[in-house]
N, C-alpha and C positions, 0 to 999 in steps of 0.2 A: 664307863660300869664293869668289877673286875666282881668275878667269880671268885668267893671265898668256901673254903672247903667249908663241910660239916662237921662243927666240934662232936657232934654224938657217933660220928662215921670213925672206926680204925681204917688205920691207913699210914700212908709215910707223911711225915710232916712237909709241909712245904712251906718254903722261903720266898717271902715276896719283897719286888727294891721297886724302885718309883723311879720313872725316867723320865728328864725332862726336855722335854725336846724345843729346841727357838730355831724360829724361821726366820734364814737370815737371805737377804738380798743378792742374786749371782747374775755372773753377765759376760757373754765373752763378745769380744772385738776384735778387726784387723784395721789397720791402716791402707789405705788405696788410695792413689793417684788419681785423681782428676782425670786423667787422659785415658785410668784403666776404665773411669763409671762412664766415660762417654760413651763407649762401644760394648756394655756388659748387660748383661743377661740375667735378669733375679730371679728367683725359683725359691717358694717359700711352699714346705710342705711339712704337713703331719704326720707322722709315722706310725704304728704299730705300739711301738711304746709307751706312745704317748709323750713323743720327745717331735721337738723342729725342727728340720730340717732346712738349713739356708745355702741353696751352693748358689756361687757367683760368677756367669761364665764370663770372659772379656778374650782382647786378642792381644798379642804381646811382635815385636818386631825378634825376626833368629834369623842366623844365621846356622844354613844345614852343612856338617862336618864331616861326617861320613857316617857308613851306611855298610851294619855288618848281620851277618846269619851265622845266630847259634842250633847246633843240633844235640842233645841230649838223650841216649839211647839207654835203656835201664830194662833186663833179664830176669822174671818174676814167673814163680810159677804159675800156674793157670789155673787152679783152683784151692782149695785150704787142707784140699785130701794131699793133692798134691808136695803143696810144700810143709806139711802133717810128714810126708813120707822122706821127703828130703831133707828131713832137720831129723827126723830116729831111721837113719836109712838101716843099723845094722837091725834093729826089730823087724822093720818093713822086710830086709832080704828073709830072716829066718823065720818069719811067718809065710814071704814066699815060697823057700824050701820042707815047713815041714804045715803049714796048714792048706793056702790054698796061693796062687802064682799070682800075683800082682804086678801093673805092668810098670813099667820103669817111669818117675818125676814126668810128668810134661811141662815143657816150661814156656811161654808167651814172649817177647819183644816188645816194648812200649817206647814208642819216636817224637817226640818233641820237637820239631822245629820252627823256632822265634827272628822274626826277622828285625833287627833295632836300630832307627836311626839315632843320630847325636847331632844334640840341636845345641847352640851359644843364643840364647836366648839374652834381649837387653830390656828389662819389666820398666827400667827410669826411663825410653828414650822416646823422644817423641817427635813427631815431622816435620815440628814446626825448627827445632832448631841439630844442629849437627852432632850433639855431645850425646851418645850410646850410652855413657853411666857402664857399671862393673856387669861381666859378663853373668849370665846364668846358667852352669852347664847342666843340660837337660839331657837324658834318654828314655825314647819313646818306642814302643815296641806296636811297630806296625801290621803283622800280620805272627800270627800262629797255626801249625800245621802240625794236629795230633795224630797218630799212628800207631793201631794196634794188632800187631803181626798174630799168628799163628804158633 
């Protein structure tokens, strides 16, 4: 039931529009092989947004190709105040000379190290025959280390 404005009350005009909604059926599906389903674990749960989450976990045959480690380091201001002083260094310098001395902006170093494993996975391979099928290249993060320095 829509609330209509009272014609006796002065005010802005309200324009009403009618919207017709239809209920459509939707589905999501994925094709999986019988080999995958024989060794599968299925998890079905509802989340807080009133959605259904279906997880399918199984095993595939894979060949380990390589491992390598990547490290990324970034140096950033320690606080928002240090960031402001770095971005407005002329004003901060003037303030230090004329009003009150300011310390130079402090910086901290953040380092992230990730160990990667590269695999050639064969999702269509079965143990019963020698055909492996086309490989799917897959990179997996094994461990991550995060360090925040002074």
